C-alpha positions as CSV (number, residue, x, y, z in Angstrom):
1,X,28.3,34.5,6.0
2,X,26.7,32.3,8.5
3,X,23.9,34.7,9.2
4,X,23.3,35.1,5.5
5,X,23.0,31.2,5.2
6,X,20.7,31.0,8.1
7,X,18.4,33.6,6.5
8,X,18.4,31.7,3.5
9,X,17.8,28.5,5.2
10,X,14.5,30.1,6.8
11,X,13.4,31.3,3.3
12,X,13.6,27.8,2.1
13,X,11.9,26.5,5.1
14,X,9.0,29.2,4.3
15,X,9.0,27.7,0.7
16,X,8.3,24.2,2.0
17,X,5.4,25.5,4.2
18,X,3.8,27.5,1.3
19,X,4.1,24.5,-1.0
20,X,2.8,22.2,1.2
21,X,-0.4,24.4,2.2
22,X,-0.8,24.9,-1.8
23,X,-1.0,21.2,-2.0
24,X,-3.3,20.7,1.0
25,X,-5.6,23.0,-0.8
26,X,-5.5,21.2,-4.0
27,X,-6.4,18.0,-1.9
28,X,-9.4,19.7,-0.8
29,X,-10.5,20.6,-4.3
30,X,-9.8,17.0,-5.3
31,X,-12.0,15.6,-2.6
32,X,-14.9,17.9,-4.3
33,X,-14.1,16.3,-7.7
34,X,-14.1,12.7,-6.3
35,X,-17.7,13.4,-4.7
36,X,-18.9,15.1,-7.9
37,X,-17.6,11.9,-10.3
38,X,-19.5,9.3,-7.8
39,X,-22.5,9.8,-9.9
40,X,-20.8,8.7,-13.0
41,X,-19.7,5.1,-11.2
42,X,-21.1,2.0,-12.3
43,X,-24.3,1.0,-10.4
44,X,-23.4,-2.7,-10.4
45,X,-20.2,-4.2,-11.3
46,X,-19.7,-4.6,-15.2
47,X,-22.3,-2.2,-15.9
48,X,-22.5,1.5,-16.9
49,X,-25.3,3.7,-17.7
50,X,-25.4,4.7,-21.5
51,X,-26.9,7.8,-22.7
52,X,-27.2,6.9,-26.3
53,X,-25.6,10.4,-27.2
54,X,-22.0,9.4,-26.7
55,X,-20.0,10.9,-29.6
56,X,-17.8,8.5,-31.5
57,X,-14.0,8.1,-30.6
58,X,-11.0,7.4,-32.3
59,X,-8.2,5.7,-30.2
60,X,-4.8,6.5,-31.4
61,X,-2.1,4.5,-30.4
62,X,1.6,5.9,-31.4
63,X,4.1,2.9,-31.1
64,X,7.9,2.8,-31.6
65,X,9.7,-0.5,-30.9
66,X,6.9,-2.0,-28.9
67,X,6.8,-5.7,-30.0
68,X,6.3,-6.9,-26.4
69,X,3.3,-4.9,-25.2
70,X,1.7,-3.8,-28.6
71,X,-0.5,-7.0,-29.0
72,X,-1.9,-6.9,-25.6
73,X,-2.4,-3.0,-25.7
74,X,-4.4,-3.1,-28.9
75,X,-6.7,-6.1,-27.8
76,X,-7.4,-3.9,-24.7
77,X,-8.3,-0.9,-26.7
78,X,-10.4,-3.2,-29.0
79,X,-12.4,-4.5,-26.0
80,X,-13.5,-1.3,-24.7
81,X,-17.3,-1.0,-24.1
82,X,-18.3,2.1,-26.1
83,X,-21.2,2.5,-29.0
84,X,-18.9,4.0,-32.0
85,X,-15.0,3.9,-31.9
86,X,-11.8,3.0,-34.2
87,X,-8.3,2.1,-33.3
88,X,-5.5,3.6,-35.2
89,X,-2.1,2.1,-34.4
90,X,0.8,4.5,-35.9
91,X,4.2,2.5,-36.1
92,X,6.7,5.1,-36.3
93,X,9.5,3.5,-38.0
94,X,9.9,0.7,-35.5
95,X,13.2,-1.2,-35.8
96,X,11.9,-4.4,-34.2
97,X,9.0,-6.5,-35.1
98,X,6.4,-4.2,-34.0
99,X,4.6,-4.0,-37.4
100,X,5.2,-7.9,-38.2
101,X,3.4,-8.6,-34.8
102,X,0.7,-6.6,-35.7
103,X,0.2,-7.9,-39.2
104,X,0.2,-11.4,-38.0
105,X,-2.1,-11.1,-35.0
106,X,-4.7,-9.1,-36.5
107,X,-4.6,-10.5,-40.1
108,X,-3.6,-7.0,-41.6
109,X,-3.6,-6.3,-45.5
110,X,-2.2,-3.4,-47.3
111,X,-5.3,-0.8,-48.1
112,X,-4.6,2.6,-48.8
113,X,-7.2,5.1,-47.5
114,X,-7.4,8.5,-48.8
115,X,-7.6,11.3,-45.8
116,X,-6.9,15.0,-45.5
117,X,-3.4,16.0,-44.2
118,X,-4.2,18.8,-41.7
119,X,-1.1,18.6,-39.8
120,X,2.5,18.2,-41.4
121,X,4.1,14.6,-40.4
122,X,6.5,12.3,-41.8
123,X,6.0,10.1,-44.9
124,X,3.6,7.3,-44.6
125,X,5.1,4.0,-46.0
126,X,1.9,2.0,-45.6
127,X,-1.7,1.7,-44.3
128,X,-3.6,-1.9,-43.2
129,X,-6.8,-2.7,-42.5
130,X,-7.7,-5.9,-40.4
131,X,-9.4,-8.6,-42.1
132,X,-10.7,-10.0,-39.0
133,X,-11.3,-7.1,-36.6
134,X,-13.5,-4.2,-38.1
135,X,-12.3,-0.7,-37.1
136,X,-8.7,-1.5,-36.7
137,X,-6.1,0.7,-39.0
138,X,-2.5,0.3,-38.6
139,X,-0.2,3.3,-40.3
140,X,3.4,2.5,-40.9
141,X,5.6,5.6,-41.2
142,X,8.9,6.9,-41.2
143,X,10.4,7.8,-37.7
144,X,9.7,11.0,-36.6
145,X,8.9,10.9,-32.8
146,X,5.7,10.4,-30.8
147,X,4.1,13.8,-31.5
148,X,4.5,13.3,-35.3
149,X,3.2,9.8,-35.1
150,X,-0.1,11.1,-33.0
151,X,-0.4,14.0,-35.6
152,X,-0.4,11.3,-38.3
153,X,-3.2,9.5,-36.5
154,X,-5.2,12.7,-36.1
155,X,-5.1,13.2,-39.7
156,X,-6.5,9.7,-40.5
157,X,-9.1,9.6,-37.7
158,X,-12.6,10.0,-38.8
159,X,-14.3,11.1,-35.5
160,X,-14.7,14.4,-33.6
161,X,-13.0,13.3,-30.5
162,X,-9.7,11.1,-30.2
163,X,-8.0,9.3,-27.3
164,X,-4.1,8.9,-27.0
165,X,-3.1,5.9,-25.4
166,X,0.4,4.7,-24.9
167,X,1.6,1.5,-26.6
168,X,2.4,-0.3,-23.3
169,X,-1.0,0.6,-21.6
170,X,-4.2,-1.1,-21.0
171,X,-7.7,0.2,-20.7
172,X,-10.5,-1.1,-18.5
173,X,-13.6,-1.9,-20.3
174,X,-15.6,1.2,-19.4
175,X,-12.7,3.7,-19.8
176,X,-14.2,5.4,-22.7
177,X,-17.5,5.8,-21.3
178,X,-16.0,7.4,-18.0
179,X,-13.5,9.9,-19.6
180,X,-16.3,11.1,-22.0
181,X,-18.8,12.0,-19.5
182,X,-17.3,15.7,-19.0
183,X,-18.1,16.3,-22.9
184,X,-21.8,15.0,-22.1
185,X,-22.1,17.3,-19.0
186,X,-20.6,20.4,-20.7
187,X,-20.3,20.9,-24.6
188,X,-17.2,23.4,-24.0
189,X,-15.2,20.6,-23.0
190,X,-12.1,20.6,-25.3
191,X,-9.7,17.9,-23.2
192,X,-10.2,15.6,-20.5
193,X,-7.8,13.3,-18.7
194,X,-8.1,10.2,-16.4
195,X,-6.2,8.8,-13.6
196,X,-3.4,6.5,-14.8
197,X,-2.1,3.4,-12.5
198,X,0.9,1.3,-12.8
199,X,0.3,-2.1,-14.3
200,X,3.6,-3.5,-12.7
201,X,2.7,-6.5,-10.6
202,X,-0.8,-6.9,-11.6
203,X,-2.3,-9.7,-14.0
204,X,-3.7,-9.3,-17.4
205,X,-5.4,-11.7,-19.9
206,X,-6.8,-11.0,-23.1
207,X,-6.5,-7.2,-22.6
208,X,-8.5,-7.3,-19.1
209,X,-7.3,-6.7,-15.8
210,X,-7.6,-10.0,-13.9
211,X,-5.9,-9.0,-10.4
212,X,-4.4,-6.1,-8.9
213,X,-1.2,-6.5,-7.0
214,X,1.6,-4.3,-5.9
215,X,4.7,-4.6,-7.9
216,X,7.8,-6.6,-6.5
217,X,10.3,-4.0,-7.5
218,X,11.0,-1.4,-5.0
219,X,11.5,1.3,-7.7
220,X,8.1,0.4,-9.0
221,X,6.4,0.7,-5.6
222,X,8.1,4.4,-4.8
223,X,6.6,5.3,-8.2
224,X,3.1,3.8,-7.3
225,X,3.1,6.4,-4.5
226,X,4.3,9.0,-6.8
227,X,1.6,8.3,-9.3
228,X,-1.2,8.7,-6.7
229,X,0.4,11.9,-5.6
230,X,0.9,13.1,-9.0
231,X,-2.7,12.4,-10.5
232,X,-4.5,13.4,-7.3
233,X,-2.7,16.6,-6.6
234,X,-1.0,17.5,-9.6
235,X,-3.7,17.2,-12.1
236,X,-7.1,16.2,-10.6
237,X,-7.1,19.3,-8.0
238,X,-6.7,21.8,-10.9
239,X,-9.6,20.5,-12.7
240,X,-12.2,22.3,-10.5
241,X,-11.0,25.7,-11.1
242,X,-10.1,24.9,-15.1
243,X,-6.6,25.5,-14.4
244,X,-5.2,22.0,-15.5
245,X,-2.1,22.4,-17.5
246,X,-1.5,18.3,-18.0
247,X,-3.6,15.7,-19.6
248,X,-1.3,12.6,-19.3
249,X,0.0,11.3,-22.5
250,X,-0.8,7.9,-21.3
251,X,-4.6,8.4,-21.7
252,X,-6.4,11.6,-22.6
253,X,-9.7,12.4,-24.7
254,X,-9.3,15.7,-26.7
255,X,-11.6,17.5,-29.2
256,X,-9.9,17.2,-32.6
257,X,-10.8,20.5,-34.2
258,X,-9.5,22.4,-31.2
259,X,-6.3,20.5,-31.4
260,X,-5.8,21.1,-35.2
261,X,-6.6,24.9,-34.6
262,X,-3.8,24.9,-32.0
263,X,-1.4,23.2,-34.3
264,X,-1.3,19.7,-33.2
265,X,1.2,18.3,-31.3
266,X,4.8,20.0,-31.2
267,X,7.2,17.7,-32.7
268,X,10.5,19.3,-31.3
269,X,9.7,18.9,-27.7
270,X,9.8,15.9,-25.4
271,X,6.7,16.9,-23.2
272,X,4.3,17.0,-26.2
273,X,1.1,16.2,-24.0
274,X,1.6,19.2,-21.4
275,X,2.9,21.6,-24.1
276,X,-0.3,21.0,-26.3
277,X,-2.6,21.4,-23.2
278,X,-0.7,24.7,-22.1
279,X,-0.8,25.9,-25.7
280,X,-4.6,25.4,-26.1
281,X,-5.1,27.4,-22.8
282,X,-3.1,30.3,-24.3
283,X,-4.9,29.9,-27.7
284,X,-8.4,29.8,-26.2
285,X,-7.8,32.6,-23.9
286,X,-6.3,34.7,-26.5
287,X,-9.5,34.3,-28.7
288,X,-11.8,34.8,-25.6
289,X,-13.4,31.3,-26.3
290,X,-15.2,29.7,-23.3
291,X,-13.7,26.2,-22.9
292,X,-13.1,23.4,-20.1
293,X,-10.6,21.1,-19.6
294,X,-11.4,18.6,-17.2
295,X,-10.3,15.4,-15.2
296,X,-12.0,12.3,-14.3
297,X,-11.5,10.6,-10.8
298,X,-11.1,7.2,-12.1
299,X,-8.3,4.6,-12.5
300,X,-9.0,4.0,-16.0
301,X,-5.9,3.1,-17.7
302,X,-2.9,0.9,-16.6
303,X,0.8,1.5,-17.8
304,X,4.1,0.1,-17.2
305,X,6.7,1.9,-15.0
306,X,10.5,1.4,-15.4
307,X,12.0,-1.1,-13.1
308,X,15.7,-0.3,-13.4
309,X,17.3,2.9,-12.5
310,X,18.9,3.8,-15.7
311,X,15.6,3.8,-17.6
312,X,13.7,5.6,-14.7
313,X,16.4,8.3,-14.8
314,X,16.0,8.9,-18.4
315,X,12.4,9.1,-17.9
316,X,12.6,11.7,-15.2
317,X,15.2,13.8,-17.1
318,X,12.6,13.8,-20.1
319,X,9.9,14.9,-18.0
320,X,11.8,17.8,-16.4
321,X,12.8,18.9,-19.8
322,X,9.2,18.7,-21.2
323,X,8.0,20.7,-18.2
324,X,10.6,23.2,-18.9
325,X,9.8,23.4,-22.7
326,X,6.1,23.4,-21.9
327,X,6.5,26.7,-19.7
328,X,9.0,28.4,-21.9
329,X,7.2,28.1,-25.1
330,X,3.9,29.2,-23.6
331,X,5.3,31.9,-21.3
332,X,2.9,34.4,-22.5
333,X,0.1,32.6,-20.8
334,X,1.8,33.7,-17.5
335,X,-0.3,36.6,-15.9
336,X,-2.0,37.2,-19.6
337,X,-5.1,39.2,-19.9
338,X,-7.9,38.5,-19.4
339,X,-7.1,37.0,-16.0
340,X,-7.7,33.2,-15.6
341,X,-6.7,30.3,-13.1
342,X,-4.4,28.9,-15.6
343,X,-2.3,32.0,-16.2
344,X,-2.6,33.7,-13.1
345,X,-2.5,30.7,-10.5
346,X,-1.7,27.4,-12.2
347,X,1.3,28.8,-14.5
348,X,2.9,30.5,-11.5
349,X,2.5,27.4,-9.2
350,X,4.0,25.2,-11.7
351,X,7.0,27.7,-12.3
352,X,7.7,28.0,-8.6
353,X,6.7,24.7,-6.9
354,X,7.1,22.3,-9.7
355,X,9.8,23.4,-12.4
356,X,12.0,25.2,-9.7
357,X,11.4,22.4,-6.9
358,X,14.6,20.3,-7.3
359,X,16.8,23.4,-7.5
360,X,15.4,24.7,-4.2
361,X,15.6,21.3,-2.6
362,X,19.2,20.9,-3.8
363,X,20.2,24.3,-2.4
364,X,18.4,23.4,0.9
365,X,20.7,20.6,1.2
366,X,23.7,22.5,0.5
367,X,22.8,25.2,3.0
368,X,22.1,23.0,5.8
369,X,25.2,21.1,5.4
370,X,27.4,24.3,5.1
371,X,25.5,25.8,8.2
372,X,26.1,22.6,10.2
373,X,29.9,22.8,9.3
374,X,30.3,26.4,10.1
375,X,28.2,26.0,13.2
376,X,26.0,28.7,12.0
377,X,23.0,26.3,12.9
378,X,22.3,24.3,15.7
379,X,21.9,20.4,15.4
380,X,18.4,20.6,16.8
381,X,17.3,23.4,14.5
382,X,18.6,21.4,11.5
383,X,16.8,18.2,12.7
384,X,13.6,20.3,12.9
385,X,14.0,21.7,9.5
386,X,14.5,18.1,8.2
387,X,11.7,16.6,10.2
388,X,9.3,19.2,9.0
389,X,10.3,18.5,5.4
390,X,10.0,15.0,5.6
391,X,7.0,15.0,7.8
392,X,5.1,17.1,5.2
393,X,6.2,14.7,2.5
394,X,4.9,11.8,4.4
395,X,1.5,13.8,5.1
396,X,0.8,14.4,1.6
397,X,1.6,10.6,0.6
398,X,-0.9,9.8,3.2
399,X,-3.6,12.3,2.1
400,X,-3.0,10.7,-1.5
401,X,-3.5,7.2,0.0
402,X,-6.6,8.3,1.6
403,X,-8.3,9.9,-1.6
404,X,-7.2,6.8,-3.6
405,X,-9.1,4.5,-1.0
406,X,-12.2,7.1,-1.4
407,X,-12.1,7.4,-5.1
408,X,-11.0,3.8,-6.5
409,X,-10.4,1.2,-4.0
410,X,-7.8,-0.1,-6.4
411,X,-5.8,-2.0,-3.6
412,X,-8.5,-3.9,-1.5
413,X,-5.8,-5.6,0.5
414,X,-5.1,-3.5,3.6
415,X,-1.5,-4.8,3.6
416,X,-0.9,-3.2,0.2
417,X,-2.0,0.0,1.6
418,X,0.2,-0.3,4.7
419,X,2.9,-1.2,2.4
420,X,2.6,2.0,0.1
421,X,2.4,4.2,3.4
422,X,5.7,2.8,4.4
423,X,7.1,3.5,0.8
424,X,5.8,7.0,1.3
425,X,8.0,7.3,4.2
426,X,11.0,5.5,2.8
427,X,11.1,7.3,-0.3
428,X,12.3,10.3,1.5
429,X,15.5,8.8,2.2
430,X,17.7,8.2,-1.1
431,X,14.9,8.0,-3.9
432,X,13.7,11.5,-3.4
433,X,17.2,12.8,-3.5
434,X,18.0,10.7,-6.7
435,X,14.8,12.3,-8.4
436,X,16.1,15.7,-7.5
437,X,19.6,15.1,-9.3
438,X,17.7,13.7,-12.2
439,X,15.5,16.5,-12.7
440,X,18.3,18.9,-12.4
441,X,19.9,17.2,-15.1
442,X,16.8,17.6,-17.1
443,X,17.0,21.3,-16.4
444,X,20.5,21.7,-17.4
445,X,19.9,19.5,-20.8
446,X,17.1,22.1,-21.5
447,X,19.1,25.0,-20.9
448,X,21.8,23.4,-23.3
449,X,19.0,23.0,-26.0
450,X,19.4,19.3,-26.2
451,X,17.0,18.0,-28.5
452,X,14.8,14.7,-27.7
453,X,13.3,11.9,-29.1
454,X,11.2,8.7,-28.3
455,X,12.1,7.6,-24.8
456,X,13.7,4.3,-24.5
457,X,12.1,1.9,-22.0
458,X,12.8,-2.1,-21.1
459,X,9.1,-3.5,-21.6
460,X,7.7,-6.7,-20.2
461,X,5.1,-8.7,-21.8
462,X,1.7,-7.9,-20.4
463,X,-0.4,-10.7,-22.3
464,X,-1.2,-13.7,-20.1
465,X,1.2,-12.9,-17.4
466,X,2.0,-10.1,-14.6
467,X,3.4,-6.9,-15.6
């Protein structure tokens, strides 16, 4: 028995080595994207080169019980610098004062507008136009979930591209100009995402970022490191090979007709953003239509992260369930013909090194403990396993911070970078293990067939104060 456990421990050790090498390779691809996207940067502060051919965009904000953040978020969307755009807020049956806050802040008046229902959604109770703000439409509908709310916004949208933004998010002024660049560079582009950063700790005024600061909460600081790794390795690195399977729900720009052709957002999933992108890969490859799904190396959207353990646990459980649903519902993409990076490389990677990672790590802890208990593994060997696993985690965090400094320089204070590096080390002692348990719970809930809905999160007011 100890010998079997020892062989299993070495197998897990090999898993960590392969996973780390894959992520280092992705970081090299990420570096190439960062160098490529440098030509899209602003020449001077506050300026961005307009080409004059930017397609019009609809910004869709799906809101459910967002009374504390919705006004600041909408104001942030309205002040973006872009030639032609509209903002559609879909109030998905909120039980708080979300609709009332919108009516008061933007002088909304009932004004029904005819539109073609191309995606099935819940019943629309009313439509409101702003007297003071042109281009703002608010839709009030019965509760149906985030996916249903976005589909409703797509139906009412007038433009060929739509941008999904969370109701607790803030956009920088040049956000749309930056995220639309792949569409201008390659007309085959059907979806594009951008880096999302945490707003916790930073200061905003009138929908604009005033000062970037690290959050005071230790949970939010751990998540800052996670977001850096997740977007630089988990998203941007796959863009170069057209193997990107996730466009962040907090901020993504998609081609409306392609999304409608794919069936819109699936209402019965909790990971509707990833599921749609994987389904688009599967559909477009099946009909053999050339396409591109890209990512922009820029911090263009700021969103809130949970600062209490219960809310964070619920979020991570939902994320794992969403990952499970996305891979299972689109399992035909795996090794599909004709061969593609999405089906032959990215899908297996997400299955083995993302979906199965919490189960493998949990088994690793159990096996090491059993080997130590039965004296089947020496203490020095166990410490070596632990040091290598944790060392690779720290290495990836350091690479993420390095790429962040190259691409964005969001944290000009060197002390902040040092703090994030220290949290990249500390996360391996407790926080990482909590995430493993939460993700295992998410996998178990998916296996049991638990249905999801809107994720609940405690919000903080963004407008006029630090988030």
